One Martini backbone bead per residue (centre of mass of N, CA, C, O) as a GRO file, in nm:
protein
  527
    1MET     BB    1   5.867  -7.154   1.622
    2GLU     BB    2   5.845  -6.968   1.376
    3ARG     BB    3   5.541  -6.903   1.406
    4GLU     BB    4   5.552  -6.788   1.689
    5PHE     BB    5   5.742  -6.562   1.620
    6LEU     BB    6   5.560  -6.420   1.415
    7ILE     BB    7   5.307  -6.362   1.582
    8LYS     BB    8   5.450  -6.200   1.799
    9LYS     BB    9   5.570  -5.987   1.608
   10VAL     BB   10   5.323  -5.872   1.460
   11TRP     BB   11   5.171  -5.775   1.719
   12VAL     BB   12   5.393  -5.600   1.841
   13LEU     BB   13   5.425  -5.391   1.607
   14PHE     BB   14   5.160  -5.226   1.668
   15PHE     BB   15   5.320  -5.139   1.965
   16CYS     BB   16   5.634  -5.058   1.946
   17PHE     BB   17   5.628  -4.745   2.015
   18ALA     BB   18   5.595  -4.817   2.334
   19CYS     BB   19   5.902  -4.989   2.310
   20LEU     BB   20   6.158  -4.847   2.257
   21THR     BB   21   6.503  -4.892   2.269
   22GLY     BB   22   6.718  -4.653   2.187
   23LYS     BB   23   6.925  -4.760   2.003
   24ALA     BB   24   7.207  -4.697   1.850
   25ARG     BB   25   7.369  -4.674   1.577
   26MET     BB   26   7.637  -4.807   1.462
   27ALA     BB   27   7.915  -4.682   1.329
   28ASP     BB   28   7.995  -4.986   1.305
   29ASP     BB   29   7.818  -5.158   1.024
   30PRO     BB   30   7.831  -5.453   0.946
   31VAL     BB   31   7.795  -5.737   0.771
   32ILE     BB   32   7.627  -6.037   0.875
   33MET     BB   33   7.435  -6.086   0.612
   34THR     BB   34   7.348  -6.269   0.303
   35VAL     BB   35   7.027  -6.263   0.127
   36ALA     BB   36   6.955  -6.282  -0.189
   37GLY     BB   37   7.169  -6.026  -0.218
   38LYS     BB   38   7.109  -5.911   0.073
   39GLN     BB   39   7.220  -5.686   0.300
   40ILE     BB   40   7.282  -5.725   0.658
   41PRO     BB   41   7.305  -5.552   0.924
   42LEU     BB   42   7.397  -5.567   1.247
   43SER     BB   43   7.181  -5.374   1.369
   44GLU     BB   44   6.935  -5.548   1.282
   45PHE     BB   45   7.011  -5.813   1.416
   46LEU     BB   46   7.022  -5.684   1.709
   47PHE     BB   47   6.741  -5.554   1.731
   48ILE     BB   48   6.585  -5.827   1.733
   49ALA     BB   49   6.740  -5.970   1.958
   50GLN     BB   50   6.671  -5.756   2.190
   51LYS     BB   51   6.349  -5.841   2.175
   52ASN     BB   52   6.459  -6.131   2.261
   53ASN     BB   53   6.491  -6.288   2.564
   54GLU     BB   54   6.608  -6.578   2.452
   55VAL     BB   55   6.860  -6.425   2.355
   56ASN     BB   56   7.219  -6.531   2.360
   57LEU     BB   57   7.513  -6.436   2.201
   58SER     BB   58   7.727  -6.558   2.419
   59ASP     BB   59   7.582  -6.820   2.343
   60ALA     BB   60   7.628  -7.065   2.122
   61LYS     BB   61   7.349  -7.199   2.107
   62SER     BB   62   7.173  -6.945   2.093
   63ALA     BB   63   7.314  -6.816   1.847
   64LYS     BB   64   7.260  -7.045   1.646
   65GLU     BB   65   6.947  -7.038   1.662
   66TYR     BB   66   6.915  -6.740   1.574
   67VAL     BB   67   7.054  -6.749   1.299
   68GLU     BB   68   6.860  -6.957   1.178
   69LEU     BB   69   6.600  -6.795   1.224
   70PHE     BB   70   6.685  -6.540   1.068
   71LYS     BB   71   6.747  -6.670   0.799
   72ASN     BB   72   6.459  -6.791   0.747
   73PHE     BB   73   6.316  -6.526   0.757
   74LYS     BB   74   6.465  -6.396   0.511
   75LEU     BB   75   6.393  -6.618   0.305
   76LYS     BB   76   6.086  -6.567   0.312
   77VAL     BB   77   6.097  -6.278   0.221
   78ALA     BB   78   6.232  -6.336  -0.051
   79ASP     BB   79   5.993  -6.507  -0.156
   80ALA     BB   80   5.785  -6.280  -0.146
   81GLU     BB   81   5.937  -6.094  -0.345
   82ALA     BB   82   5.946  -6.296  -0.590
   83VAL     BB   83   5.606  -6.274  -0.604
   84GLY     BB   84   5.523  -5.956  -0.534
   85LEU     BB   85   5.414  -5.869  -0.239
   86ASP     BB   86   5.570  -5.575  -0.236
   87THR     BB   87   5.366  -5.450  -0.488
   88THR     BB   88   5.114  -5.419  -0.349
   89GLN     BB   89   4.873  -5.203  -0.237
   90VAL     BB   90   4.815  -5.326   0.038
   91PHE     BB   91   5.104  -5.320   0.139
   92LYS     BB   92   5.163  -5.017   0.102
   93ASP     BB   93   4.934  -4.910   0.280
   94GLU     BB   94   5.020  -5.049   0.548
   95LEU     BB   95   5.302  -4.925   0.566
   96GLU     BB   96   5.216  -4.625   0.561
   97GLU     BB   97   5.043  -4.637   0.815
   98TYR     BB   98   5.268  -4.712   1.006
   99LYS     BB   99   5.453  -4.474   0.960
  100ALA     BB  100   5.251  -4.262   1.058
  101GLN     BB  101   5.228  -4.375   1.348
  102LEU     BB  102   5.528  -4.357   1.418
  103ILE     BB  103   5.568  -4.054   1.373
  104SER     BB  104   5.353  -3.967   1.576
  105SER     BB  105   5.502  -4.087   1.824
  106TYR     BB  106   5.746  -3.890   1.800
  107LEU     BB  107   5.576  -3.620   1.825
  108SER     BB  108   5.493  -3.701   2.079
  109ASN     BB  109   5.434  -3.641   2.434
  110LYS     BB  110   5.459  -3.858   2.684
  111GLU     BB  111   5.426  -3.677   2.929
  112ALA     BB  112   5.166  -3.534   2.833
  113GLU     BB  113   4.998  -3.788   2.801
  114ASP     BB  114   5.007  -3.882   3.097
  115VAL     BB  115   4.881  -3.633   3.223
  116LEU     BB  116   4.610  -3.641   3.071
  117ALA     BB  117   4.529  -3.932   3.140
  118LYS     BB  118   4.528  -3.884   3.450
  119GLU     BB  119   4.310  -3.672   3.458
  120ILE     BB  120   4.088  -3.851   3.340
  121TYR     BB  121   4.105  -4.083   3.541
  122ASP     BB  122   4.044  -3.915   3.797
  123ARG     BB  123   3.760  -3.821   3.696
  124GLN     BB  124   3.639  -4.117   3.693
  125SER     BB  125   3.622  -4.126   4.023
  126GLU     BB  126   3.379  -3.926   3.953
  127ILE     BB  127   3.041  -3.835   3.999
  128VAL     BB  128   2.887  -3.597   3.777
  129GLU     BB  129   2.609  -3.377   3.816
  130VAL     BB  130   2.445  -3.192   3.552
  131SER     BB  131   2.357  -2.861   3.430
  132HIS     BB  132   2.271  -2.639   3.139
  133ILE     BB  133   2.308  -2.316   3.000
  134LEU     BB  134   2.283  -2.200   2.664
  135PHE     BB  135   2.451  -1.933   2.495
  136LYS     BB  136   2.440  -1.873   2.181
  137LEU     BB  137   2.639  -1.886   1.898
  138PRO     BB  138   2.733  -1.847   1.614
  139GLY     BB  139   2.891  -2.039   1.390
  140LYS     BB  140   3.046  -1.759   1.338
  141THR     BB  141   3.272  -1.581   1.562
  142ILE     BB  142   3.344  -1.275   1.645
  143SER     BB  143   3.458  -1.102   1.902
  144LYS     BB  144   3.226  -0.876   1.919
  145ASP     BB  145   2.982  -1.091   1.937
  146THR     BB  146   3.033  -1.187   2.249
  147VAL     BB  147   2.959  -0.960   2.442
  148SER     BB  148   2.641  -0.970   2.468
  149VAL     BB  149   2.628  -1.267   2.552
  150TYR     BB  150   2.798  -1.249   2.806
  151GLN     BB  151   2.628  -1.035   2.954
  152HIS     BB  152   2.374  -1.207   2.968
  153ALA     BB  153   2.496  -1.441   3.126
  154MET     BB  154   2.571  -1.266   3.377
  155GLN     BB  155   2.288  -1.177   3.447
  156VAL     BB  156   2.179  -1.462   3.499
  157TYR     BB  157   2.381  -1.547   3.711
  158GLU     BB  158   2.299  -1.333   3.926
  159GLN     BB  159   1.999  -1.439   3.937
  160ILE     BB  160   2.065  -1.782   3.982
  161LYS     BB  161   2.305  -1.869   4.177
  162ASN     BB  162   2.080  -1.888   4.438
  163ASP     BB  163   1.886  -2.070   4.269
  164ASP     BB  164   1.698  -2.370   4.275
  165ASP     BB  165   1.552  -2.307   3.974
  166PHE     BB  166   1.734  -2.384   3.720
  167GLU     BB  167   1.563  -2.569   3.541
  168SER     BB  168   1.318  -2.385   3.486
  169PHE     BB  169   1.478  -2.154   3.362
  170GLY     BB  170   1.614  -2.309   3.131
  171LYS     BB  171   1.355  -2.423   2.995
  172LYS     BB  172   1.223  -2.154   2.935
  173LEU     BB  173   1.434  -2.039   2.746
  174SER     BB  174   1.437  -2.281   2.536
  175ILE     BB  175   1.132  -2.258   2.458
  176GLU     BB  176   1.112  -1.949   2.383
  177ASN     BB  177   1.444  -1.947   2.264
  178PRO     BB  178   1.599  -2.182   2.073
  179GLN     BB  179   1.802  -1.999   1.907
  180TYR     BB  180   1.961  -1.892   2.194
  181PHE     BB  181   1.873  -2.151   2.371
  182ALA     BB  182   1.976  -2.412   2.611
  183TYR     BB  183   1.891  -2.727   2.776
  184GLU     BB  184   2.075  -2.958   3.005
  185TYR     BB  185   2.086  -3.291   3.131
  186ILE     BB  186   2.355  -3.465   3.326
  187ARG     BB  187   2.398  -3.743   3.504
  188VAL     BB  188   2.684  -3.821   3.351
  189LEU     BB  189   2.995  -3.704   3.339
  190ARG     BB  190   3.232  -3.746   3.077
  191PRO     BB  191   3.545  -3.760   3.030
  192SER     BB  192   3.628  -3.632   2.701
  193TYR     BB  193   3.311  -3.569   2.585
  194THR     BB  194   3.377  -3.268   2.614
  195ALA     BB  195   3.455  -2.973   2.642
  196LYS     BB  196   3.716  -2.866   2.823
  197ALA     BB  197   3.596  -2.611   2.955
  198PHE     BB  198   3.350  -2.751   3.063
  199GLU     BB  199   3.485  -2.972   3.226
  200ASP     BB  200   3.659  -2.798   3.412
  201ALA     BB  201   3.421  -2.647   3.543
  202ALA     BB  202   3.262  -2.891   3.654
  203TYR     BB  203   3.512  -3.012   3.831
  204SER     BB  204   3.543  -2.713   3.997
  205THR     BB  205   3.252  -2.715   4.093
  206PRO     BB  206   3.054  -2.711   4.342
  207ALA     BB  207   2.815  -2.846   4.496
  208GLY     BB  208   2.532  -2.634   4.431
  209SER     BB  209   2.667  -2.475   4.202
  210VAL     BB  210   2.743  -2.196   3.980
  211SER     BB  211   2.889  -2.102   3.711
  212THR     BB  212   3.045  -1.911   3.531
  213PRO     BB  213   3.089  -1.824   3.228
  214VAL     BB  214   3.145  -2.067   2.963
  215ARG     BB  215   3.349  -2.105   2.683
  216THR     BB  216   3.267  -2.236   2.369
  217SER     BB  217   3.185  -2.314   2.045
  218TYR     BB  218   2.867  -2.270   2.125
  219GLY     BB  219   2.922  -2.084   2.387
  220PHE     BB  220   2.762  -1.999   2.686
  221HIS     BB  221   2.789  -2.144   3.016
  222LEU     BB  222   2.575  -2.259   3.274
  223ILE     BB  223   2.679  -2.452   3.558
  224LYS     BB  224   2.518  -2.711   3.736
  225VAL     BB  225   2.604  -2.876   4.037
  226HIS     BB  226   2.438  -3.131   4.200
  227SER     BB  227   2.667  -3.367   4.211
  228ARG     BB  228   2.920  -3.557   4.411
  229LYS     BB  229   3.071  -3.886   4.364
  230PRO     BB  230   3.184  -4.178   4.395
  231ASN     BB  231   3.309  -4.431   4.201
  232PRO     BB  232   3.219  -4.776   4.221
  233GLY     BB  233   3.234  -4.883   3.930
  234TYR     BB  234   3.164  -5.219   3.862
  235ILE     BB  235   2.897  -5.437   3.734
  236GLN     BB  236   2.746  -5.769   3.760
  237VAL     BB  237   2.447  -5.909   3.613
  238ALA     BB  238   2.138  -6.064   3.639
  239HIS     BB  239   1.820  -6.109   3.451
  240ILE     BB  240   1.460  -6.067   3.462
  241LEU     BB  241   1.218  -5.996   3.207
  242LEU     BB  242   0.896  -5.845   3.238
  243ALA     BB  243   0.724  -5.742   2.991
  244PHE     BB  244   0.536  -5.522   2.853
  245SER     BB  245   0.250  -5.495   2.689
  246ASN     BB  246   0.141  -5.397   2.351
  247ASP     BB  247  -0.128  -5.543   2.419
  248SER     BB  248  -0.445  -5.498   2.534
  249ALA     BB  249  -0.486  -5.822   2.569
  250GLY     BB  250  -0.279  -5.833   2.759
  251ARG     BB  251  -0.109  -5.800   3.023
  252ASN     BB  252  -0.091  -5.616   3.290
  253GLU     BB  253   0.091  -5.461   3.527
  254ASP     BB  254  -0.009  -5.620   3.772
  255GLU     BB  255   0.043  -5.901   3.649
  256THR     BB  256   0.345  -5.861   3.604
  257LEU     BB  257   0.414  -5.816   3.903
  258ALA     BB  258   0.311  -6.088   4.009
  259ILE     BB  259   0.515  -6.261   3.851
  260ALA     BB  260   0.771  -6.127   3.960
  261ASN     BB  261   0.723  -6.200   4.257
  262GLU     BB  262   0.722  -6.509   4.217
  263LEU     BB  263   1.008  -6.534   4.094
  264CYS     BB  264   1.159  -6.409   4.326
  265LYS     BB  265   1.080  -6.623   4.534
  266ARG     BB  266   1.199  -6.870   4.385
  267ALA     BB  267   1.492  -6.769   4.373
  268ARG     BB  268   1.523  -6.734   4.689
  269ASN     BB  269   1.448  -7.056   4.727
  270GLY     BB  270   1.671  -7.185   4.492
  271GLU     BB  271   1.621  -7.148   4.217
  272ASP     BB  272   1.736  -7.135   3.907
  273PHE     BB  273   1.804  -6.845   3.748
  274GLY     BB  274   1.873  -6.935   3.458
  275VAL     BB  275   1.616  -7.104   3.413
  276LEU     BB  276   1.414  -6.876   3.459
  277ALA     BB  277   1.516  -6.693   3.238
  278LYS     BB  278   1.470  -6.888   2.997
  279GLU     BB  279   1.151  -6.913   3.051
  280TYR     BB  280   1.062  -6.581   3.121
  281SER     BB  281   1.230  -6.399   2.963
  282SER     BB  282   1.236  -6.115   2.725
  283ASP     BB  283   1.536  -6.129   2.703
  284ASN     BB  284   1.829  -6.211   2.507
  285THR     BB  285   1.982  -6.327   2.781
  286LYS     BB  286   1.838  -6.603   2.851
  287ASN     BB  287   2.068  -6.795   2.708
  288ASN     BB  288   2.271  -6.654   2.954
  289GLU     BB  289   2.120  -6.644   3.236
  290GLY     BB  290   2.084  -6.313   3.217
  291ILE     BB  291   2.359  -6.201   3.146
  292LEU     BB  292   2.535  -5.907   3.175
  293PRO     BB  293   2.728  -5.673   3.109
  294ALA     BB  294   2.935  -5.475   3.238
  295PHE     BB  295   2.872  -5.179   3.448
  296GLY     BB  296   2.816  -4.840   3.509
  297ILE     BB  297   2.758  -4.535   3.573
  298GLY     BB  298   2.524  -4.464   3.309
  299GLY     BB  299   2.475  -4.754   3.150
  300VAL     BB  300   2.178  -4.742   3.261
  301LEU     BB  301   1.900  -4.727   3.397
  302LYS     BB  302   1.846  -4.581   3.691
  303SER     BB  303   1.666  -4.791   3.841
  304PHE     BB  304   1.846  -5.032   3.776
  305GLU     BB  305   2.109  -4.925   3.890
  306GLU     BB  306   2.023  -4.878   4.186
  307ALA     BB  307   1.944  -5.173   4.241
  308ALA     BB  308   2.214  -5.307   4.173
  309PHE     BB  309   2.405  -5.128   4.372
  310SER     BB  310   2.242  -5.224   4.638
  311LEU     BB  311   2.384  -5.471   4.611
  312THR     BB  312   2.632  -5.678   4.804
  313VAL     BB  313   2.587  -5.992   4.750
  314PRO     BB  314   2.657  -6.253   4.594
  315GLY     BB  315   2.325  -6.365   4.486
  316GLU     BB  316   2.161  -6.135   4.526
  317ILE     BB  317   1.807  -6.036   4.525
  318SER     BB  318   1.578  -5.842   4.399
  319ASP     BB  319   1.332  -5.666   4.363
  320PRO     BB  320   1.115  -5.553   4.164
  321VAL     BB  321   1.191  -5.353   3.871
  322LYS     BB  322   1.102  -5.054   3.725
  323THR     BB  323   1.068  -4.985   3.377
  324THR     BB  324   0.995  -4.917   3.049
  325TYR     BB  325   1.001  -5.243   2.988
  326GLY     BB  326   0.950  -5.338   3.299
  327TYR     BB  327   1.019  -5.613   3.503
  328HIS     BB  328   1.295  -5.668   3.729
  329ILE     BB  329   1.527  -5.927   3.814
  330ILE     BB  330   1.815  -5.907   4.028
  331LYS     BB  331   2.151  -6.049   4.010
  332LEU     BB  332   2.440  -6.073   4.176
  333ILE     BB  333   2.776  -6.133   4.083
  334GLU     BB  334   2.970  -5.857   4.069
  335LYS     BB  335   3.216  -5.639   4.204
  336SER     BB  336   3.419  -5.358   4.076
  337GLY     BB  337   3.651  -5.158   4.044
  338LEU     BB  338   3.858  -4.960   3.912
  339PRO     BB  339   4.088  -4.952   3.706
  340SER     BB  340   4.394  -4.902   3.656
  341PHE     BB  341   4.596  -4.682   3.510
  342ASP     BB  342   4.778  -4.883   3.353
  343ASN     BB  343   4.523  -5.020   3.211
  344GLU     BB  344   4.394  -4.734   3.089
  345LYS     BB  345   4.591  -4.548   2.936
  346TYR     BB  346   4.591  -4.652   2.644
  347TYR     BB  347   4.279  -4.610   2.591
  348ILE     BB  348   4.269  -4.308   2.644
  349ILE     BB  349   4.471  -4.219   2.424
  350GLN     BB  350   4.327  -4.347   2.181
  351ALA     BB  351   4.065  -4.187   2.211
  352LEU     BB  352   4.197  -3.905   2.181
  353ARG     BB  353   4.323  -3.946   1.894
  354GLN     BB  354   4.001  -3.980   1.780
  355SER     BB  355   3.951  -3.691   1.867
  356GLU     BB  356   3.915  -3.345   1.902
  357ARG     BB  357   4.156  -3.369   2.141
  358SER     BB  358   4.434  -3.453   2.007
  359ALA     BB  359   4.606  -3.185   2.041
  360GLU     BB  360   4.665  -3.227   2.352
  361LEU     BB  361   4.898  -3.447   2.307
  362THR     BB  362   5.060  -3.199   2.123
  363PRO     BB  363   5.169  -2.951   2.254
  364VAL     BB  364   5.359  -2.702   2.137
  365ALA     BB  365   5.524  -2.633   2.391
  366ASP     BB  366   5.635  -2.931   2.415
  367VAL     BB  367   5.755  -2.982   2.135
  368LEU     BB  368   5.960  -2.726   2.158
  369LYS     BB  369   6.155  -2.877   2.378
  370GLN     BB  370   6.325  -3.058   2.149
  371GLY     BB  371   6.540  -2.860   1.999
  372TYR     BB  372   6.440  -2.602   1.767
  373GLY     BB  373   6.457  -2.300   1.823
  374TYR     BB  374   6.204  -2.142   1.939
  375THR     BB  375   6.044  -1.832   1.813
  376ARG     BB  376   5.818  -1.588   1.912
  377TYR     BB  377   5.612  -1.305   1.770
  378PRO     BB  378   5.359  -1.142   1.917
  379GLU     BB  379   5.306  -0.889   1.740
  380ALA     BB  380   5.244  -1.046   1.478
  381TYR     BB  381   5.008  -1.210   1.592
  382ALA     BB  382   4.829  -0.971   1.691
  383GLU     BB  383   4.758  -0.869   1.406
  384LEU     BB  384   4.588  -1.118   1.334
  385GLN     BB  385   4.400  -1.119   1.582
  386GLN     BB  386   4.265  -0.842   1.527
  387LEU     BB  387   4.095  -0.945   1.280
  388CYS     BB  388   3.893  -1.116   1.462
  389ASP     BB  389   3.697  -0.877   1.531
  390ASP     BB  390   3.580  -0.876   1.204
  391TYR     BB  391   3.698  -1.169   1.118
  392PHE     BB  392   3.703  -1.478   0.982
  393PRO     BB  393   3.973  -1.679   0.904
  394SER     BB  394   3.813  -1.842   0.659
  395ASP     BB  395   3.768  -1.583   0.526
  396ARG     BB  396   3.842  -1.386   0.260
  397ALA     BB  397   3.864  -1.112   0.410
  398PHE     BB  398   4.092  -1.191   0.600
  399GLN     BB  399   4.303  -1.272   0.376
  400GLU     BB  400   4.310  -0.998   0.239
  401LYS     BB  401   4.412  -0.836   0.488
  402ALA     BB  402   4.674  -1.040   0.537
  403LYS     BB  403   4.853  -1.064   0.267
  404GLY     BB  404   5.046  -0.800   0.337
  405MET     BB  405   5.171  -0.961   0.558
  406ASP     BB  406   5.553  -0.996   0.651
  407LYS     BB  407   5.620  -1.084   0.924
  408ARG     BB  408   5.777  -1.230   1.175
  409LEU     BB  409   5.641  -1.504   1.359
  410PHE     BB  410   5.864  -1.741   1.347
  411SER     BB  411   6.122  -1.964   1.472
  412LEU     BB  412   6.282  -2.269   1.322
  413ASN     BB  413   6.571  -2.415   1.296
  414GLY     BB  414   6.670  -2.124   1.150
  415THR     BB  415   6.375  -2.057   1.046
  416ASP     BB  416   6.161  -1.833   0.894
  417TYR     BB  417   5.813  -1.732   0.962
  418SER     BB  418   5.549  -1.578   0.818
  419GLN     BB  419   5.247  -1.442   0.791
  420LYS     BB  420   5.207  -1.524   0.495
  421GLU     BB  421   5.253  -1.829   0.527
  422PHE     BB  422   5.022  -1.878   0.722
  423VAL     BB  423   4.787  -1.768   0.546
  424GLN     BB  424   4.827  -1.977   0.326
  425TYR     BB  425   4.770  -2.219   0.507
  426LEU     BB  426   4.487  -2.126   0.596
  427SER     BB  427   4.361  -2.138   0.306
  428GLN     BB  428   4.426  -2.459   0.274
  429LYS     BB  429   4.380  -2.522   0.616
  430PRO     BB  430   4.067  -2.452   0.759
  431TYR     BB  431   4.109  -2.640   1.041
  432SER     BB  432   3.850  -2.651   1.296
  433THR     BB  433   3.649  -2.675   1.598
  434GLN     BB  434   3.622  -2.374   1.602
  435THR     BB  435   3.389  -2.070   1.624
  436TYR     BB  436   3.596  -1.881   1.739
  437SER     BB  437   3.817  -1.683   1.591
  438ALA     BB  438   4.065  -1.693   1.786
  439ASP     BB  439   4.062  -2.002   1.825
  440PHE     BB  440   4.092  -2.078   1.533
  441LEU     BB  441   4.363  -1.945   1.485
  442GLN     BB  442   4.524  -2.101   1.703
  443GLU     BB  443   4.474  -2.391   1.598
  444VAL     BB  444   4.607  -2.348   1.319
  445PHE     BB  445   4.880  -2.253   1.420
  446ASP     BB  446   4.955  -2.510   1.573
  447ALA     BB  447   4.944  -2.691   1.320
  448PHE     BB  448   5.167  -2.544   1.165
  449VAL     BB  449   5.398  -2.595   1.363
  450ARG     BB  450   5.378  -2.904   1.369
  451GLU     BB  451   5.443  -2.944   1.066
  452GLN     BB  452   5.727  -2.829   1.080
  453VAL     BB  453   5.839  -3.029   1.282
  454ALA     BB  454   5.778  -3.279   1.114
  455ALA     BB  455   5.957  -3.206   0.871
  456ILE     BB  456   6.221  -3.207   1.028
  457LYS     BB  457   6.209  -3.498   1.130
  458LEU     BB  458   6.198  -3.638   0.848
  459GLN     BB  459   6.490  -3.550   0.757
  460ASP     BB  460   6.620  -3.698   1.053
  461MET     BB  461   6.535  -3.980   1.163
  462ASP     BB  462   6.805  -4.153   1.162
  463VAL     BB  463   6.953  -3.957   1.355
  464ARG     BB  464   6.746  -3.916   1.597
  465TYR     BB  465   6.617  -4.224   1.511
  466PRO     BB  466   6.766  -4.517   1.466
  467GLU     BB  467   6.512  -4.721   1.501
  468TYR     BB  468   6.320  -4.652   1.269
  469ALA     BB  469   6.429  -4.826   1.030
  470HIS     BB  470   6.394  -5.097   1.180
  471LEU     BB  471   6.090  -5.088   1.229
  472VAL     BB  472   6.010  -5.073   0.932
  473GLN     BB  473   6.156  -5.331   0.841
  474GLU     BB  474   6.015  -5.525   1.037
  475TYR     BB  475   5.727  -5.472   0.939
  476ARG     BB  476   5.763  -5.537   0.646
  477ASP     BB  477   5.859  -5.832   0.689
  478GLY     BB  478   5.611  -5.925   0.852
  479ILE     BB  479   5.402  -5.904   0.627
  480LEU     BB  480   5.541  -6.100   0.428
  481LEU     BB  481   5.562  -6.343   0.613
  482PHE     BB  482   5.261  -6.381   0.659
  483GLU     BB  483   5.168  -6.416   0.360
  484ILE     BB  484   5.361  -6.654   0.275
  485SER     BB  485   5.276  -6.850   0.506
  486ASN     BB  486   4.981  -6.866   0.436
  487ARG     BB  487   5.018  -6.991   0.156
  488LYS     BB  488   5.221  -7.238   0.231
  489ILE     BB  489   5.084  -7.330   0.527
  490TRP     BB  490   4.816  -7.217   0.690
  491SER     BB  491   4.604  -7.313   0.454
  492LYS     BB  492   4.662  -7.584   0.553
  493PRO     BB  493   4.650  -7.856   0.706
  494VAL     BB  494   4.766  -7.909   1.019
  495ALA     BB  495   4.896  -8.198   0.977
  496GLU     BB  496   5.092  -8.071   0.728
  497GLN     BB  497   5.267  -7.826   0.828
  498ALA     BB  498   5.539  -7.938   0.933
  499GLU     BB  499   5.632  -8.067   0.663
  500LEU     BB  500   5.606  -7.812   0.487
  501GLU     BB  501   5.810  -7.645   0.645
  502LYS     BB  502   6.055  -7.822   0.601
  503LYS     BB  503   6.054  -7.817   0.286
  504TRP     BB  504   6.068  -7.510   0.254
  505ILE     BB  505   6.344  -7.465   0.386
  506GLU     BB  506   6.501  -7.644   0.193
  507GLU     BB  507   6.428  -7.486  -0.063
  508LEU     BB  508   6.541  -7.207   0.022
  509ASN     BB  509   6.842  -7.298   0.065
  510GLY     BB  510   6.860  -7.380  -0.251
  511LYS     BB  511   6.756  -7.102  -0.389
  512TYR     BB  512   6.920  -6.913  -0.182
  513PRO     BB  513   7.180  -6.729  -0.104
  514VAL     BB  514   7.411  -6.768   0.186
  515THR     BB  515   7.590  -6.541   0.406
  516ILE     BB  516   7.818  -6.549   0.688
  517ASN     BB  517   7.975  -6.346   0.931
  518ARG     BB  518   8.179  -6.501   1.148
  519LYS     BB  519   8.356  -6.279   1.271
  520VAL     BB  520   8.129  -6.106   1.387
  521LEU     BB  521   7.994  -6.330   1.549
  522ASP     BB  522   8.237  -6.395   1.736
  523LYS     BB  523   8.251  -6.117   1.871
  524LEU     BB  524   7.977  -6.137   2.014
  525LYS     BB  525   8.051  -6.381   2.201
  526HIS     BB  526   8.288  -6.189   2.353
  527ASN     BB  527   8.092  -5.937   2.467
   0.00000   0.00000   0.00000
């Protein structure tokens, strides 16, 4: 039972910020237990008990079992500390990484995360096919540099917005002047994989239409939406691949097709598809009856995809399908719709957190609703932004021009922050994905404000978030418990583990003193 408790707890801890209890630390927080000289407050004892649905402290039997479990848990942690497991660099690094993740979860705005995740999820329900012409901007672009590029993009827009030959026009520009233009066809646009401005324009432009110029960090885009259709979800199939020969002495394409037709006929007549795949397929899935992982639209070659999705009944077998690899015979295993939003939300948010769009999860406007008395002074910011017309924010010339500015830029939690302080931050952390000067400045400014909010939160984590200290303590103890248990028990033969566990508990109870505050415990039973 102890090991089961540990495994459950260690894995839950990795995601515990998603299910915080929100319980406030009790004003009266007596010591419930002392183990190996360390006092354990009642709030910590209750915090872990409240996360275990099997614990009922008002029931004598349940309370007794939990006290024994909690005591043994703390004894094992004490044993880990006694051998110095809490002093290793690996332990320290893991604990610090967890703290950083936990603090980040407090800074994030859950409501904003849900809204953004839902937007991306909803966009996944539609397959959007686009192409675009890019009017390139220089690597670093100041405001006045964009005017001529935008005007050119508008001229081309007026010229081709009603022209069906968008592709030819785009390819011609990119071939003749690749330094200034690019053309790209995107069979399936994936939400959150492109610049947000590009994605927003593509999903809001009707099929058959061309967008007005859309600016991203790369330049201005004219986006042609070729089609929009519902996403059918995912499909799983098995296939037999008759590969084209790379040897001129090998079979030719007609011979390959003839073999594919014969195998197709045999499969439809009832021969085992998996056996045929193992004997004839050139693909490495042949040892798994030809079964491929499930895929969606855009996940495989178009001709293979179209043939697979045209199948309707599980077990149905396609005619031979030609791709660049050879001829495929496809058997439908199953079709499934898109997963629900509840199932997908966590994965969408995690992917966003690791992408260039992570800042969208914690928009400054939402963060500042959390009660820090934020006031921004637009005139002071406009003075800095005006410099973007002539200088790029990360350039020394911009910072030289701005270093004499010392007006109040914003106030936060009763503290004023000046233009000068922001420019100093900008010189130290000129980090942004943006290449247009004004956008670069805004992104760094947002990061600066977020850092100040984070610093304020760090100062009073225990006050604003009483559960924070308990979560950190629980995770810390969980790491130590895992390591010491692995050394003492789990690395040994399974048949010996139960007896080793019993002897270890006996040893710990004799090795470290334990006192339990029975008065406090009795009060819990009557509450």
